[in-house]
N, C-alpha and C positions, 0 to 999 in steps of 0.2 A: 710375434715371429715371422723372417723373413719368407718368403716363398717363391716359387718361381711356376708359370701356367706349364702342364704339361700336356695336357688334351681336354681342350673345352666342345662338349657336341651339343650342338643346338637342340632343343625343347620341341617333340614331338604334338598329335593335338591328346597322344593318351600316355605317355612320357615324361615325369620331370624334367627338368635341364640337368644337367649332367658336369658336374667340375673337377678335377683332378689338378691336384696342385700338390710341386714339390714342397716340402716345411723342413728348413734346416735344423731345427733344433730337435725335432722328431726321436724319438726314443721309445725303447721297449717299456719300460718303467712311466712313462708318460701316454703313451699312444690311446689306451682307454678313455683319462681323461681328457685327452683333446677331442676324442668322437663326441663324449658325453658333454663337453660344454659347446661345439658347433651344434649338436642335437637338440639343446633346450633353444636354439633360436627359432625363433616362430613362420620365419618362410624355407627353414630346414626342413625337409623331409627326410633325411639319414645322413648321417657319415659316417666313413670308416677310413681308420688312422691306420695304414699300413706300416709298420719300424723297421720290415727288410727291404719293404722299398722306399722310403723315406717320403712316402707322401701319404696325403689323406685326399679321398675320395666323396665328394659331398653330391646330394640329390639335393635339387632345390627349386622353388618354384619360380615359374618363368617371370624373365622381366628382373629378377633381385640379384644380378651378377655382383653389383657393384657391395649390392646389402654383404653378400657372401665373403669376399675379397678385406673388406672393412672387419668382417669378423673373425676370419684368420689374423687378418696384421694385429688385430687388439691380441691378440693371445697370449699370455704371457708365460714364457717360456719358465721363469724362475718360480714362479708361484705353481705350475703342472708338474714342473720335477718333483719327484719322490709320491705324489701319490700316487695310493696303490688302488690296483686294480682287483686286488682279491678279497671277495668278500669273507675270506676266510683270515684276511690279517687282520681287518677291522673288527670283525666278531672278537679275536681275540684279545685285541685292544680294548674294547670296550667293556670285557667279561671282568680284565683284569683293574681297570676301571673301577670299576662298580665294588671287585672285591675288596680293594686298595680304601675305597671310600665308605664302604659299609664297615671296616673292621674299625678304622679309627672315628667314625662317628661314634659306634658301640662305645668303645673307650669315650670321647668326650663327653657324650649326651647323657648315657644312663648311669645309674650306681650300680655298682658291685652285685647286690642282689638280685637286679633285675637282668644281668647279662646271665644269671647262670640258666634259666632257662632256653637262652639262645645257644650257648655253647650247649647244654645235652641235646635239645634237636638238632645241631650239627655231630658232636660225635654220634647221634644214630646212627647217621650214615656208614663211618667207617666199620661200626660194628655190625650194619648189615654186611658191607663186603666182608667183613673177616669170617662170619656166618655162612656166608654163602661160597667161597674158598672154602671154607675146612670141610663142607659138604660135598663138595667136588672131590675130599680127599688130600687136596693143597694145605701145606702151611708155607703160607707164600709172602711177601712185603705186607699187604692188606691184613694180616696179623697183626703183623710186628707193628703196624701202624694204629691199631684198632687199640693193642694193648698200651702202648705207651699215649696216649690219651687217655684211656680209663683211669692208670695209673695214677696220672695227674691228679685227675679227680680227686682217685680215693685217699691221695698224699694230701686234701684240700687245697692244692695250689693253682687253683681256678685260672689266674691270671696266665701261668706256663700252659696251660692245657688249650686256652681260648691262643696265646702266639704259633703253639704247634700247630693248630688245624690251619689256622691263618697259613703259614710258613709250607704245610703239608699239600694246601689248597692251590698258591703263588707257584709249586711248585713242579705241581700235574699241569695248567697253566700251559708254564713256561716249556717241560718235557713235551709235554702232547702239540705244541706250537713247532719246535726245532724237528721233532720226526715228521708232521704232518705239512711245515712246511718243504724238505727234502725230498718228498713222495711228490709232491704238487706240482713242484720248482722240476722234475720229470717229466711228469708229465704235460706242464704246462709247455715244457719245451718241444713236444710234438703234437699236441693239442691243435686240434681245426676250429680258431676262435674266428669264424666270419656268421654272419645271422642269415644274409639274402643275397641269391645270385642271380646272372640274365641270363636267360634260356628263349630262345629262337625256335619257338612255334608258328608255324603257318608263315612263314617270312617278316615275323612280327615279333623282337626282341622284349621280353617281359620281366618283372624284377618279382621274384618270386623268395620264399623264406626257403633257408636251408633246406629246413626238414618237408618241404614238399618235390625236391628234387628225385627225379626217378631214374632209373637204368634206361639206358636209350636215349636222355634228354640230349640237345644240342645246347652245350653250355659256349657264353659266350665268355673268354674272358682276354681283358683287354691290360697296358700296362700298370704296373702299381697293385693287380689286385690277386687276388690267391686262389689257386688252382684249388676247386669246391669238392673234387671227387678224382678219384682215378678215374683213366681212360686214355682214348686215345684221341691224336689229334685230325682231324679232317679236315682243317684247314687253315690255312695262315700261315705265319712264319715268326717265333718269337725266342726271344733268351730268357730262360727261365731258371732262377735262382733257389737248386734245391738243397741247401746248406741247412732248413732245418730238420730234414728228413737224412742228408746224406755224407752232410759235414763239408761238401766241396764249394770252397771259396769262389769258382768260379763258373759263371752260369753260364746253362747248358742249350745250345742250339736245338730247338723243335721245328719240325715240321711234320707234314701230312702224312701219317702212317707210324710216329713216333708216341713211346708212351710216354705219362707224365702221373704226377701224382699229389693226391690230396697235401694241400700243407704248403706246397711249393708255392714263387709268386716269380708271374711274369717280371722280369724287369724291361724289354722293351719287345715291340709288337703287339699283335692281337692274334688269337688262335680261338677256332672252334673246338673245343672238347667232345666226346660224344663218352657222357658216362657211365662208366662200367661196372662201379661199386661205388656205391655210396654210404651215406650214413654210418651205418655200424659195420660196416663192408670193407669199409677202405682200409688202406695200411695204416694208416696216420692210427684209426679209429682200433685198430685191432693193437698197436702199441699202446695206445691207452689202458686197455680191456686186459693187456698183458700186464701194466705195471699193475695194477687194480687186484690181480690172481698171483702176483709175482709172490706173495708172502707162503705160498706153497712150495715154493722153493726156495728155502733160505736155505743158506752156506752151512754143511757140515758142522765150521768152528761156527756158526752162530747159532746152532742147535744146541752145537756142546757150551756153550759160552750161558746161556739159560738154563740148560741143566746143571749145571755148576751155583749159578746165582740160587736156583731151589733151592739145592742141597744148602749152603749157605746156612738159610734163614733159621732150619731147626740150631744149629750152631748156636743162634743171636741168643735164641729162649736162655737156650744150656748154658750161654755166660749170663746170663740175666740174672737165672738162678741163683749160680757161684755169686755173682758179684753181691747178690741180697744177702746174702749168710755173711758174706765177708766184709760188706761196706753199708747193708743198708739200703734203701730204698733208694735212695739219688743213685746211686752207683750203678743198681738195676736198668732204673731208668736209661741212663745212658747206654746200655746194650741194647733197649731197644727204639734208642733214638735213632742212631746210627747202623744201618745195613748197608751190604754189600750188593744186595740183591737189584738194585732199581735201576742202579748206574748200568749196571752189566746189560739189563733186558735192555734200554734203550736206548744207549749210543751204538749198541751194533747193529741192528737193524735202521737205527741213523746210515752209520758207514757206511753201506751195503746198498741201499739208496742214493746216496751222495756216488758212490762210486758207478752205479748204472748211472747215473745223470751225465757224470763225464765222459761215462763211456760211448753213451747215444751222441755225445758233441762232437767227439772223433768218429761219428757213422758207425759206431759198434751196437746195434738194437740185443742187446742181452738179456734172457728171459729167465731170469731169475740168480739171484746170490749164489746158489750151489754151482753153476757153472762158471765164473767168476776163479771161486776157489779150484776147480777142477781144471781149470787152464793154467792158475798158477800150478800145479802141483804136478801137471804132466810133463812125464820124462822121454814119452815119441810122441814125435812128429809126423802124422800120415799125411801126404798131399796126393793127390790127383794131379794128374799132369794138365792134361789140356782144359783153358779157361780155368785154370788155377797156375800153374807155375808158368801157360802161359797165358798171353789175351785171349786167348781163341780167336786170332787174325792172320790163318794164314795166309804165306805169300809163295809166290812164285820165284825158283832162285835160278833156275837153268832151264831151258826149253833143247831137247835133240832130236832131230829128225832122220830119216834111213831112207831108203829105196827112191831118190832122187827127190824128195819134196824138199823145199828150203827151211828153214828155221822157220819165218814168218808164216808160212805156209800153215805146218803144223800148232802154229799157236794161233793162226785165225781159225781155222777149222774149228780148233779145242772152245775157243769163244763161242761162237757159232753154233755149237752143241751144247753148252752146257748151259750159256745165256736163261734157258729157262727155269731151271733146279735151284733155287737158291739155299744150298747148301754152301758151305763155308769153302770147303776144294773149290766151286764151279767160281765160288766169290772170287778167289784168287785168281783164277784163270781170267775172267773177264775184265778184273781193275787192270792184270798186266798185258790184257790186248788194249787196254783203254791209255796206258799209261806211255806203250809205246805207238798210240795214234793206227791201231789196227783197225778199221771200219771195216764191217762184214756185211752183206745181204742175207739176208735169210734162203742159205742155198739146200736146204734139208727138207725131207717131208718129212709127218709126223715121228716124234721121238717118243719114245719107250727107255723109262726106266726101272731099274731092275734093282730094287732094294741092296743095299749093303755091296752092291759089284759094278755096275755101271748105268753106261745108256748107249743104247741103239739105236741107229736111224737109217735113212738113204740119203748119201753127199751126193749132189751133181751126179747122181744116177748110179750109186755105188752103193751099198753097205760099209757105215762105218759104226765103229764100237767105241767108248773110251771107257777107261776104268779101271779096277783095279788089274795085276797080273791074273790073280785067279782069273777072274772072270774073262779078259784075253785069252789066255793061253789054255786054259782048261775045258772054259764054256764056248767058246767059239775057236777053239782049235786052232787060234796063231802060232806062228814056228815063232820064236825066240830065240836065235843063236845064243853060242857063249859067248860071243866078243861083244853081240848087245848088250849080253848080261855085265858083260865085265863094266862097260862103258856106264852104262845107267849106275850103277852100283858105286864108281867112279865119282862121280857127278853129285850123288843124289843128296849127299853131306847127312844121311842118317837119317832123312827126312820120308815125306811119302812121296807114290810114283803115281802117275796118272798113265795109264798105256795106251795109246792112241793108233786104229788099226782100221784100215782103208780094205777091201774088199779081200778079207783073208793076211792081209800082210801088215807086219807091224809098221805105218807110216813114223813112229815118234812117239815122244813123250816128254812130262814134264815135271820137277822136283819142284814136290813144295815142303816148305818148312813150316812149322809155327814157332817162333823163335819168342823166345822165356822173352817173361817180364822186365823191365828194364831191374826191377828194384829188386826182384829175387834172388839172385846171390846173394846179396849182404842180407835180404831180410834172415835169410836161414843164417849165413854166419853170427847174427843177432841173437836169433831164439838157443844157437849154441851158447853163444856166451850168457845166456840169462838160466842156461842148467839145463837146458834139451840135451839129452844124451844122444837120440836115435834121431834121424828124419829117415822119412822113407818115401819114397816116388814108386805109386800107383797106375800103370797105365794100360791101357789097349793097344798101344804099340810096339812095333818091333824090337825085337832084341836090338839092331843098331843104332835105331832113333832112339830108343829109352839111356840106353848107355849112351850116346852122344849128349842127350839135353843134362844126364847124371853127374856128365864130366862139367861141366859147361856149370851150372848151380853150385859144386861141390857138394853133392850131395854122394853119398858112400853107399849104400842100398838102393835095391828098387828092383820093384820085378814087372815083368814086360807082359802083352798079351793075357791081360788080365781080364776075366768078367766079371761083370758086377756082384753073383755071386760067390766068386773067386776072393774079391775085392772084402766082404764082408769076412768070409772065413780067416784071413789072414790079422783082418783087425782083431776078429774072436780068437785067433790064436797069441796074439800079442799080449791080450787081456787076462788069459788061463796063465801065461807066463808068470803075470803079476808084473805088466809094463801099465803104465795109467796113460792113457790113447787119448791124444786130442788130434782128430781127421777134418781136415780142410779139402770142400768138394763144391762144385757148381753144376752137374747132372741129375738126370733121373739116374744113369748107372750106378752114382757115386752114392745115393741114399740109402741102399742098404749097410755101408760099412759105415755110413754117419750115422746111423742110429745105433747099431755097434759099439762105439765110440765112447770112451766117459764122456766126452765133451766135442762136439760137432759143431764145424766154422761153414755159413756158405757165403761164397762169393754174390760181388751184386751182382742184377741181374740173371738168377741163375735159374734154373729148371722149378715152377712150385714145388714140386711135390719137396727137392730139395731142402729150398727156403723151410717150409713148415717144418722137415725132420730138426734142420738145425737148432741147436741151443742157441747160437751166437749168429747174427746175418750181416755181415762186413758189407754195409750200404754204397762205397764209396770207391769200390773195387780194388783197394788199394792194399799191396801185402801189408805195409807197416802197419793195417791195424792189429796184424795179428801180434806185431809186438808191444805196441801198447797195451792189447788184449793181457797177456802175459804180466808187464809190466803193473798193468792196475791188480790183478789179481794176486800178486805178491804184496805188493804195498797194501792193498787193502790189507790182507792178514797179517802184515806188520803192523797195523793201523789196530785192529782190534786189539793184538795181542799185546801193545804198548798200552792201549784204554785200558785192560783189564789190569796189569801192571799198575798202573796208577790209580785206577781206582780200588782197590786193595791195600797200597801204603797208603795212601792218603787217608782212607776211614781208618785203618788200622792206625793211626796216626790219633784221630779223632775218639777214636773210640780208648786209647790210653788216656788221652787227657781226660775221659770222662771217666773213668772209673778211677783214677787217679784226684776225681776231684778239682782239676788246676779249670776246665770250664762248664759255667752255668747251663743248664737245658737248653736252652732256648737260642745261646751259641753255637752250642754243636747242631741245633738241627738246621739253624743257617747255614752253618759251615756244610755239613752236607749234604744240604738241597742246591746248595750255591757248586758243590761240585761235580753234582749229578747233571746240572744244567750245562756249567762249563764243557765238561768232558763229549757231550752229547755234543753241541753247539763247537767243538776241535772238529769234532766229527766229519762236517760239512766242508772239511778247509779241501782244496782241491792236491789231488797224488800225483799229478802227474803235471813236468812241465811244458811248454808251446813248444811246440816243432811236429815232427813224424814221429818221433817215438816216442816223445815224452820225457827220455832222460834227464 
């Protein structure tokens, strides 16, 4: 393999030498094999290949640098490519090869009379399953399998019984592998695959097992390494590849104070991270745990398909009885060999898990198949405004001055007062002052923040206040004339207004707007094209601001000045009216309404409560994810219905062939099981094309 040295750190008295190499042919498929091959070298203490970053990090004995380079250069990409890292895949192949070997060895090496005890032993397994199913009050596919095997033996056709059990065993392996592979692929795409991490303790970097990492530890992460825990950057700067978690293709720049997440990789730079959530508490760990528990969140169509499948089994027995009376035991055996239940029960959850995996690749964390179905069937989409339809990044669009002050004086004074309060409007004022080069000195006394109203302080010896009109006019008794009100209304553009007063006189105002997301209007149009009948915006903003934003985005319905409990009541009213609702929000104030909706979606970097409440989390902050979610849900339902029709059609044809005596039992069994496997495998295919919409 070709490589390039990225970082070579000298050995210390306590630590092994460390070498990081960029490897051209490194892929996710061969990363584990590369790590294993290098780790087998006597002079290597540990090796970790990172396919996302395209490099391998090696810990080795001091003085063995050239040997390490030679070992990496000797790796054969052709040989390594295709090696499976999954123990599950290896176990599947061993079991399949073992089954094939035992079956054909028995036929070749044992006389017919000696095979009978082995066949009876194998048949007992199917009988035990059938009895267990019947004890639970279920007449399922287990009973069908046992009936077919025992019927073949009762007819004296031991060869057919042996072949049937062999085919059933192979089918179980293939079906289990297909389903588990879909689940594992979803979990593996998000799981944290690292064993050891560097931790700085008492000024010394120490390599410790990941299991020993504790909350509050200072983790050092360098280029090419995976961040092992959710946390906050304490020092350093780096570009972080978050594609594994959010689907973002472009690395994100991180510096002191920024949040980082387990499972993302440092592309360039070096950062020290204070571990906030480790082990089972990390976002990635919670995602994987959610996948394990997702069976409790089956899609309604999935549960319906399984119930239908269970109801079909008694019909197989009824058909077998009728076939026996009309065509004898061979015809009856055909009715027992070909069933509909197995393929329906396996292909449906495989399709759901595959759709969830595809959603995760697009930065959509779906917490269960039923939420995909609900997103597909929603006829009403309800949006919060701030942080959802807008980017929650307000900007100052106009500064006005009264009473002899200049515009720059108003902006400088406002920035000076606001700089100590990290709310979004304050940041907008400060950014505006910085962009115009308006520097200011500390010219005010201690400031007092009045929640949801404004700020009061002493500026150049005069009482100064800044905030809402209610605060300035009603609480501070500042007079605002009709002419001033008209000017402010004319320049506000439907946005928010900060009022600035000095010594009881209105000194100026700042108009602030939170512009809609660039993609918002197109996304709303796309949702309507996909069958959404109503798109509604709920906001706590005033009427003029709400009307202005709704007009810009092509939203026909909106509700202004809404409190959290009013938003929830509104969504509940929609549901009582028979609407199927999807709610999109980003803040704590949206959580009650999100919980009331049929399916809820949270934006990236939303409040923790909103994220926990949401059924779907959009991790990349792009509203196009809603379109992808809708399409995924619709195409998943279409795939499940298509699978159902195919299963019914093909197996009905096989059943007819058997009843007519046109195909022997072994052929029917093989074709039936091949159909089940083929439909299940086809259910893992992608539902969406590349691109933001997936169309």
